[in-house]
N, C-alpha and C positions, 0 to 999 in steps of 0.2 A: 504494500500500500504506500502511495506517495505521502509526503509530509502533509500536503494540502488535504488529501482525503482523510488522513488520520485526525487532523484538526476538526474537520467537519463531523467526523464520527463522535469525537469527544463533546463537541457543542450540542449535537443531537442528543447525546446521552444526558447531558446536563439539563436540557430542556425537558426530556421525558421524566426525569426524576423530580424536577421542580413541579411539573404538572401533577405528578402523583401526590406530591406533598399538599397540593391545593385541593384536589378532587377527592382523594381517598378519605381524608378526615371528615368531610361533609357527609359522605355516604355512611361512614361508620357512625357518625353522631346521630343521624336520623334513626338508625337501628337502635342505638343505645338509649335514646330518649324514650322510644316506645317500650323497650324492655324494662327500663327503670320505672316508667309509669305503671306498667302492669305489676311489677314486683312490689312497688310501694303502695299502690292504691287498689290493686286487684286481688284476685284469688291466689292460693298457693299453686306452685307449678304443676301439681297433679291434675288440677281442674276437675277432680271427681266431686260430684255433688253429694253432700252428706246430709243425713236427716237433721242434723243440728245446725245446718247453715241457715242464716237469715235469708229472706227472699231476695235481698239485694246481692248478697254473696253468691247465692245459687245462680242468679241471673248472669253475673259476671263470669262465673265458671262456664255456664252454657255458651255464652258468647265467645269465650276464649276457645272452647272446643270447636265451635263453628269456624273461627279464624284459623285454627290449626288445620282444619279440613279444607281451608280456602273457600268456605261457604260464607263469603263476606256479606251477602244479602241477608242471610239468616242473622248474622251478628248485628247488622243494622236494625233488623226487625226487633231483636231482643232489647237493644239499647233504647229503641223507640218505645217499646213496652214499658221499660223502666221509667222513662221520662213522663209517661202518662200517670205515674203514681205521685200524687201531690204531697204525700207524706215525707218524701225525701228532702233533706236539708240542702242549703245552697251548695256546700262543698260536694255533696253526693251528686247533685244535678250537674254541676260543672264537670265532674269526672265522667259522668255518663255522656255528656256532650262531647268531651274530648275523645273518648273511646269511639264514639260513633263517627266523629270526624276522621279518625284513623281508618275505620272501615270504609267510609266514603272514598277516601284517598285510594285504598286498595281497589275499589271499583272504578277509579278514575272519574268519580262524580265530584269534581273539584268545587263546583258552585255550592253543592250541599255541604261539603266539608267546611268551606269558608263560612257558610251560614251558621254552622254549629259553633265555630269559634266566636262569631259575632254574638250569638245568643248567650254564650258563656259570659261575655263581657257586659251583658245587660243585667245579669243577676246581681242583686244587692244582698249583702255588701260587696262592693267591687273587690275582686282579687287581682291586683296588679300583675301577678305572675302570668295571667292569661294574655297580656300584651306580649310577653316573651314567647309564649306558646304560639300565638298567632303570627308573631314575627318570624319564627323559624318556619312556619308553614309558608308564609309569603316568600321566604328565602328559598325554600325547596321549589317553589313554583317560578322562581326567577323574577319575582316582583320586588326588586331590591329597594326601591324608594319607599314602598309601603312597609317593607320589613324594617328599614331604618327608622321610619316614623314611629312604629310600634315600640321598637327597642328604646328610642329616646323618650317616649311617653312613660314607659315603665321605669326608666332611670329617674325621672322626675318624681314619680310616685313612691319609689322604694330606693332610698339612698344607701342601702347597705348591700343589696344583692348585686354581685358582679356579673350575673348571667346576662343582664341587658347589654352591658358594654361588650361582653364576650360575643353576643349575637351580632353587634355592630362590626366587630372585628372579622367575623366570618363573612359578612356581606362584603366588606371592603376587600377581603382576600379574593372573593369570587370576581370582584370588579377589577382586580389587578392593582388596587390602590394599597400597596403593602405598607407604606409609611403610615397611612391612616389606620391600617389594621393594627400595627404595633402600638399606636397611641391608644386605640380602644382596648387592647389587651393590657396595656399599662394601667388603665383605669379599672379594668376588671380585677387585676391583681391588687391594686390599691384598696379595693373594697373587700376582697377576700383572697388573702395570700396563700390559702391552703388548698386550692383546687388544681389538681394535676393538669387538666386539659387546658387551663389558661396558659401555663408555661409551654405545653407542647405546641399549641397553636401559635403562640408568639415565636417559638423556635422555627416553626414552618414559615412564618412571615419573614423572619430574619434570613432564613435560607434563600427565600425568593429574592431578597434584596442583596444577596451575596455577602451578608454579614455573618459569616460562618462561625466566628469566635463567639459572638453573642448567642447564636443559635445553639451552639454546643453547651453553653452555660445553662440555657433554659431546658434543654433536654436532660441534662444532669439533674436539674431540680425536679423535673417531672418524674423521673425514674426514682429519685430519692423519696418523693412523697408517696408514689404508688397509687394504686386504684383500690378503693374500698367504698362501701362494704361488700361489693360484688367484684369478682375477678373480671378483668377486661383484657384478655389476651390479644385481641386485634389492636386495641389502642396501645398496648405495650409494644407490640411489633412495630406499629407506626412510629412510635417514639424512637425505638432503636434504628429504624430505617432513616429517620431524619438525622439522628446523631451520626450514623454511619456516613451519610452524605456529607455532613459538616466535617467530620474527621478526615474523610478522603480529600476534601479540598484544603484541609490544613496540612496535608502531606503526611498524616499519621495513618499510613495504610494498614498496618497490622491491627491497630485499634479499630479501624473501620471494618476490617474483616471480622473482628470479634462481635461487633454490633450486627453485621449482616448474618453471622452465625445465629444470633439470638432471634432474628426475624425468621430465619429458615426453620428454626425449631417449632415455630408456631404456624408458619405458612411455607411448608416444604416445597410447594409447587409454584412459588413466586419466581417466574422467569426473570423478571426485572432485577430482583435481589440477587439471583444467581449470576446474572450478567455483571452487576456492579461488583460483586465479590471477586469475580474473575478479573475485572479491570484492576482492582486493588492488588490481587496476586501478580498481575502482569507488571504493575508499577514496581513491585518488589523483585522482579526478575524471576518469578516462579511460573515459568511458562507452562509446565505440565499441569499444575493445579489450575491455572487460568483456563487452559484448553478444556479441562474436565468440566469446569463450571460453565463455559460457553456451550459445550455439547449438551449438558444437562438443561440449560436454559432453552436451547433449540428443540430439545425433545418435548418440552412443554409448549413452547411457542415458536414454531418454525420461522416466523416472520420477525423475530427479535433482531432489529438492525444492529444494536450494540454488540450482541453476541456474534452475528454474522461478520461484521466488519473487523472486530477485534480478533476473531479466529483467523481470518485471512491475514491480518497483520502479523500473526505468528507463523505464517507460511503453511497454514492448514486449511484445506478446503472444507467448508461446512458439509455436514452429512445430508 
C-alpha cells in the first residue's frame, strides 16, 4: 500500500470509530432507559402473575408478557385498560402512560406515543422528570429543537437533576456540536458528580473533538464509578472502547489493546474492535497478531475496510 492510501485508511478508521462513539451510546441508552423503567417501576423479571398481586401489578406483568411476545397491540390495550381505572394515583397514571408510549413506539405509532407523553405532563402535580422523558423521545425521533426545549424547561424546574443537561449534551452530540455537548455534560456533572454515563458521554465528546487526554480522564472516572444497581455490560464495553480509542491516539498501544480486550470479552463479534486491536498490534510491530485480528474481523464483516486495507499493508491478501 502506498503512503497516501495508508493515510486514507487511517483517516477512514478514525472516522468510523468516532461515529461509533456518537451513535452507539444513543442506541444503548434508549434500551437502558426502558429496562430501568421496567425494573424500577414495573413487575419482577419473571412476569408471572401471582394470586397476591394487586390489579395494577398483574396488569403490568401481563403487558410485559405481551411485549416479550412482541404483541405490542395487546400491551397497548392493557395499559389503556389500566388508564381507565380512576383509582390510580398521579404517579401510577404517568407510569402507565409512559409504558404505553413505549408500546406505541414499538408499533411505530409515533403520534400516539407523543400524545401519551403530552398527557403525562398534564397530570397534576406536575412531574418535571417527564420533560426529560419527552425530551429523549423527541431526540430519538430526530426532533432536536423540541428535545432541547424540553430539557431546558426541566432544568429550570429541577435545579438538582443533571439528567436534563445530560439530554442536552446528547442532542448536541447528534448535531455534531461537540463543544456545546461538553458544556452540557459539565453542567450535568456539576449537578450530580456520581453518574457514570455523564463522564462516559463527555469522554465521547472529547474524543470527537480530538481531545484524547481529556477523554481518557473521563473514561477512567466512568470505569472507577461503575454501573449500579444493575450491571451494564454494553455500557462498560462502550467505555473501554472509547478509552481504547483515546489511548491509541496517545500512542499507548499496549494499553489500548488491553481496553479492546475488555470490549471483546463482552462483544466477541465486534468486527470494528477486532480491527482496531489489530491496528494497535501493527503499531507495535506485531504483524502476526495484527493479521489474526484482521482475519477475525473479516470473518464477521467481510466489508470491514480497516481490516481489508491494513491486511494488505502487511502484504497479505484478504480471505
